[in-house]
C-alpha positions in Angstrom: -25.4 0.5 19.3 -24.0 -0.1 15.7 -20.7 1.3 14.8 -20.5 3.3 11.7 -18.7 1.9 8.6 -17.2 4.4 6.2 -16.7 3.4 2.8 -14.6 5.5 0.2 -14.9 4.7 -3.4 -12.3 6.6 -5.3 -9.3 5.6 -7.5 -6.7 7.9 -6.1 -7.9 10.2 -3.2 -7.3 9.1 0.5 -9.7 9.7 3.5 -10.0 8.1 6.7 -12.4 5.4 6.1 -13.0 1.6 7.2 -12.4 0.5 3.8 -11.4 2.2 0.4 -12.5 0.6 -3.0 -10.5 1.8 -5.9 -12.6 0.3 -8.5 -16.4 -0.2 -8.9 -15.9 -3.9 -8.7 -14.4 -3.7 -5.3 -17.1 -1.3 -4.1 -19.9 -3.6 -5.2 -18.4 -6.5 -3.1 -18.2 -4.2 -0.1 -21.6 -2.5 -0.5 -23.2 -6.1 -0.7 -21.2 -7.5 2.2 -20.4 -4.7 4.5 -22.8 -2.7 6.8 -22.0 0.7 5.0 -23.4 3.5 6.9 -21.6 6.3 5.1 -20.2 6.6 1.6 -17.6 8.9 0.0 -18.3 8.4 -3.8 -16.2 9.8 -6.6 -17.6 9.6 -10.2 -14.3 9.2 -12.5 -13.0 6.1 -11.0 -10.3 5.3 -13.5 -9.4 2.8 -16.2 -9.4 -0.3 -14.1 -13.0 0.3 -13.1 -16.0 -1.3 -15.1 -18.3 1.4 -14.0 -18.1 5.1 -12.9 -19.7 6.8 -9.9 -23.2 7.3 -11.7 -23.3 3.7 -13.1 -22.3 2.5 -9.6 -25.3 4.6 -8.1 -27.6 2.9 -10.6 -26.2 -0.5 -9.4 -26.8 0.5 -5.9 -30.4 1.3 -6.6 -31.0 -1.9 -8.6 -29.5 -4.1 -6.0 -30.8 -2.1 -2.7 -27.3 -1.4 -1.6 -27.5 2.2 -0.9 -26.0 3.3 2.4 -28.2 5.8 4.5 -25.5 8.8 3.8 -23.6 9.6 0.7 -21.1 12.3 0.2 -20.2 13.0 -3.4 -16.4 13.7 -3.7 -16.1 14.2 -7.4 -14.7 17.1 -9.3 -16.6 16.2 -12.4 -19.7 18.6 -12.6 -21.6 16.3 -15.1 -20.8 13.4 -13.0 -22.0 15.0 -9.9 -25.3 16.1 -11.7 -26.0 12.5 -12.6 -25.4 11.0 -9.4 -27.4 13.6 -7.6 -30.3 13.2 -10.0 -30.4 9.3 -9.3 -30.4 9.8 -5.5 -33.0 12.6 -5.7 -35.2 9.9 -7.8 -34.6 7.4 -5.2 -36.0 9.7 -2.6 -32.6 11.0 -1.2 -32.5 14.6 0.1 -29.5 16.8 0.1 -28.6 18.1 3.7 -27.2 21.6 3.0 -25.7 21.8 6.6 -23.6 18.5 6.3 -23.2 18.6 2.5 -24.2 15.1 2.1 -27.2 13.2 0.5 -29.3 11.2 3.0 -32.3 8.9 3.1 -35.1 10.3 5.2 
């Protein structure tokens, strides 16, 4: 059985995770090379980041690096809406019991 690999993409928050990416650049490397099964994703990734969470979501779709479960942890309502719209258009559904997005 494969172990879950939890990635957190956020410039400031701390969660228990296998890896924390503070920029979109670091997240892209991990998403390409690590077996990410669960992603905590923020929208506003700070000034050192090349992309915000919505742009990173587009990159994940284009590069087929979307983990099966994504939990949006942003406090930016517009950013959340943008990420949700992209996930929905890619076939993800919102699991209201778990508060995350998943690929059925």
